[in-house]
C-alpha positions as semicolon CSV with decimal commas, in nm:
position;residue;x (nm);y (nm);z (nm)
1;M;-1,270;-2,498;-1,461
2;S;-1,142;-2,319;-1,155
3;S;-1,084;-1,944;-1,189
4;I;-0,825;-1,944;-0,914
5;K;-0,486;-1,826;-1,031
6;R;-0,154;-1,905;-0,873
7;I;0,134;-1,674;-0,805
8;V;0,495;-1,761;-0,725
9;L;0,624;-1,559;-0,435
10;G;0,952;-1,443;-0,291
11;L;0,999;-1,287;0,050
12;Y;1,246;-1,037;0,190
13;S;1,213;-0,961;0,558
14;L;1,127;-0,595;0,618
15;T;0,991;-0,542;0,966
16;R;0,928;-0,254;1,199
17;L;0,767;-0,256;1,541
18;V;0,483;-0,009;1,577
19;T;0,277;0,036;1,891
20;A;-0,086;0,130;1,832
21;T;-0,228;0,407;2,048
22;S;-0,583;0,491;2,147
23;E;-0,542;0,855;2,046
24;D;-0,326;1,044;1,802
25;K;0,012;1,175;1,901
26;P;0,055;1,540;1,795
27;P;0,119;1,565;1,420
28;C;0,471;1,624;1,298
29;A;0,543;1,983;1,203
30;Q;0,550;2,046;0,829
31;G;0,909;2,059;0,707
32;S;1,034;1,835;0,988
33;Y;1,004;1,512;0,785
34;T;1,022;1,393;0,426
35;P;0,677;1,445;0,267
36;Y;0,484;1,129;0,188
37;K;0,451;1,037;-0,180
38;Y;0,128;0,944;-0,354
39;L;0,095;0,568;-0,421
40;G;-0,247;0,546;-0,579
41;C;-0,612;0,465;-0,523
42;F;-0,693;0,154;-0,318
43;E;-1,006;-0,038;-0,226
44;D;-1,138;-0,018;0,130
45;S;-1,422;-0,170;0,330
46;R;-1,587;-0,098;0,663
47;D;-1,570;-0,468;0,743
48;S;-1,201;-0,502;0,658
49;R;-1,001;-0,181;0,665
50;S;-0,710;-0,144;0,424
51;L;-0,527;0,071;0,680
52;S;-0,585;-0,035;1,039
53;Y;-0,558;0,293;1,232
54;R;-0,831;0,560;1,217
55;S;-0,705;0,907;1,301
56;D;-0,918;1,142;1,509
57;L;-0,850;1,439;1,281
58;G;-1,153;1,660;1,230
59;F;-1,357;1,545;0,929
60;D;-1,421;1,900;0,807
61;S;-1,056;2,007;0,796
62;V;-0,858;1,706;0,670
63;T;-0,590;1,766;0,407
64;V;-0,319;1,542;0,264
65;E;-0,062;1,726;0,476
66;S;-0,256;1,697;0,803
67;C;-0,324;1,326;0,753
68;T;0,032;1,233;0,659
69;A;0,167;1,441;0,949
70;V;-0,043;1,243;1,198
71;C;0,054;0,910;1,043
72;K;0,422;1,004;1,052
73;A;0,400;1,112;1,416
74;N;0,237;0,783;1,511
75;G;0,498;0,573;1,331
76;Y;0,297;0,454;1,031
77;H;0,438;0,398;0,682
78;Y;0,114;0,468;0,497
79;A;-0,155;0,735;0,511
80;G;-0,491;0,709;0,341
81;L;-0,767;0,963;0,285
82;E;-1,126;0,860;0,219
83;Y;-1,476;1,002;0,175
84;Y;-1,389;1,375;0,184
85;G;-1,229;1,380;0,530
86;E;-1,145;1,043;0,685
87;C;-0,777;0,980;0,764
88;Y;-0,632;0,631;0,812
89;C;-0,280;0,507;0,883
90;G;-0,111;0,169;0,865
91;T;0,212;-0,025;0,836
92;D;0,064;-0,241;0,559
93;I;-0,202;-0,195;0,291
94;A;-0,449;-0,482;0,310
95;S;-0,624;-0,429;-0,024
96;S;-0,569;-0,401;-0,397
97;Q;-0,488;-0,096;-0,604
98;V;-0,744;0,032;-0,856
99;S;-0,741;0,304;-1,121
100;D;-0,666;0,654;-0,994
101;S;-0,977;0,769;-1,181
102;Q;-1,193;0,601;-0,916
103;C;-1,068;0,828;-0,636
104;T;-1,246;1,157;-0,706
105;Y;-1,375;1,306;-0,378
106;P;-1,223;1,646;-0,287
107;C;-1,078;1,687;0,062
108;N;-1,286;1,898;0,299
109;G;-0,978;2,088;0,414
110;D;-0,848;2,161;0,063
111;K;-1,080;2,114;-0,234
112;S;-0,784;2,099;-0,473
113;Q;-0,672;1,771;-0,313
114;T;-0,830;1,427;-0,351
115;C;-0,959;1,229;-0,054
116;G;-1,044;0,892;-0,207
117;G;-1,407;0,804;-0,256
118;S;-1,676;0,579;-0,114
119;N;-1,482;0,275;0,012
120;L;-1,177;0,405;-0,173
121;L;-0,853;0,542;-0,029
122;S;-0,605;0,789;-0,174
123;V;-0,288;0,636;-0,029
124;Y;0,043;0,806;0,043
125;A;0,368;0,638;0,152
126;D;0,661;0,749;0,364
127;P;0,944;0,751;0,106
128;T;1,205;0,683;0,373
129;I;1,086;0,321;0,398
130;M;1,195;0,277;0,038
131;Q;1,552;0,328;0,155
132;N;1,533;-0,025;0,295
133;V;1,577;-0,180;-0,048
134;A;1,643;-0,544;-0,129
135;E;1,847;-0,724;-0,392
136;P;1,713;-1,033;-0,574
137;K;1,951;-1,249;-0,370
138;D;1,782;-1,130;-0,048
139;Y;1,451;-1,297;-0,136
140;V;1,365;-1,659;-0,057
141;S;1,102;-1,864;-0,239
142;L;0,772;-1,923;-0,060
143;G;0,630;-2,147;-0,330
144;C;0,308;-2,125;-0,531
145;W;0,005;-1,940;-0,389
146;T;-0,349;-1,871;-0,511
147;D;-0,436;-1,530;-0,654
148;G;-0,770;-1,369;-0,736
149;N;-0,948;-1,577;-0,472
150;G;-1,145;-1,289;-0,320
151;G;-0,866;-1,035;-0,378
152;R;-0,518;-0,994;-0,517
153;A;-0,252;-1,187;-0,326
154;L;-0,022;-0,886;-0,375
155;G;-0,170;-0,545;-0,441
156;F;0,098;-0,358;-0,638
157;N;0,100;-0,438;-1,010
158;Q;0,436;-0,356;-1,168
159;A;0,309;-0,334;-1,527
160;D;0,446;0,020;-1,555
161;N;0,788;-0,077;-1,420
162;V;0,873;-0,402;-1,600
163;N;0,842;-0,522;-1,959
164;G;0,601;-0,815;-1,938
165;S;0,709;-0,967;-2,268
166;E;1,065;-0,999;-2,136
167;L;0,983;-1,068;-1,771
168;T;1,209;-1,288;-1,561
169;T;1,190;-1,368;-1,192
170;K;1,502;-1,160;-1,133
171;M;1,346;-0,858;-1,305
172;C;1,039;-0,881;-1,081
173;L;1,250;-0,916;-0,767
174;Q;1,454;-0,613;-0,871
175;A;1,138;-0,407;-0,931
176;C;0,989;-0,496;-0,593
177;G;1,314;-0,484;-0,400
178;S;1,411;-0,141;-0,530
179;R;1,079;-0,008;-0,401
180;G;1,115;-0,161;-0,056
181;F;0,844;-0,426;-0,088
182;G;0,876;-0,738;0,125
183;Y;0,691;-0,965;-0,118
184;A;0,729;-1,023;-0,491
185;G;0,529;-1,253;-0,716
186;T;0,513;-1,351;-1,083
187;E;0,205;-1,475;-1,268
188;Y;0,088;-1,567;-1,620
189;S;0,452;-1,561;-1,738
190;Q;0,444;-1,183;-1,786
191;E;0,293;-1,024;-1,475
192;C;0,484;-0,899;-1,170
193;Y;0,326;-0,799;-0,839
194;C;0,470;-0,659;-0,516
195;G;0,326;-0,621;-0,168
196;T;0,384;-0,553;0,197
197;Q;0,178;-0,857;0,297
198;L;-0,016;-1,147;0,146
199;D;-0,392;-1,119;0,113
200;D;-0,570;-1,328;0,378
201;N;-0,758;-1,521;0,108
202;S;-0,441;-1,640;-0,064
203;E;-0,353;-2,003;-0,002
204;R;-0,048;-2,215;-0,068
C-alpha cells in the first residue's frame, strides 16, 4: 500500500518582489524596524537550503539581532540561524518545521541565544508580513496534492491553533489566512497545514 498522503490545498496570492544581491546591504539599525518574531526550528540541508540567501556576517559574532537586521535590510521576510553562527535569509521557507528541542546550538555572538543546530535552522519572521492577512473567501482551491513524499507539502502544522476534532476547511483557511500564509491544506480529516510555498516533491 502506498504511504503517500494527499492534502487538499487553497491558495491566496501573497507576492513581493525581492532582488538578490551578491553582498549584504548594511544592516538596519536596531529600533528602526519591528523586531522579527521566532517561528521555530526547521530542517536544512547543504544540498537544498531552506532559506536561499547566505549572509556574509562574521561567523564568530552572529546574534539573532544581527542576522535579522541584515535580512530586513536586504528585503527578506525570514531569517535563520544555524550551526553557532551561520545566518540565512529568504522570502520562503523550503523545509518542514521540527520540534524546538532539536535546535540547541548557542550563538557565537550571544551564548544565551539559540542558533539552530547541524542542518537545523532557528527561524525568525518579519511580523509586518502578517499584516497582509487573508479571509477564507480569498483562497481558491488547487485540488488534491501528495504529502509526505520526501517532505511535507506545507511546513507549518496548525495543531496548536485549531481543534482537530472539530476541523473544517473554513477553520483551516482562517488559521492560515490570519497568519499571512499563502497556502492552506487539510489532511486526515483533522489536520491543518499552512505554507508560503509547496514542497517541490508534492504532486497533484
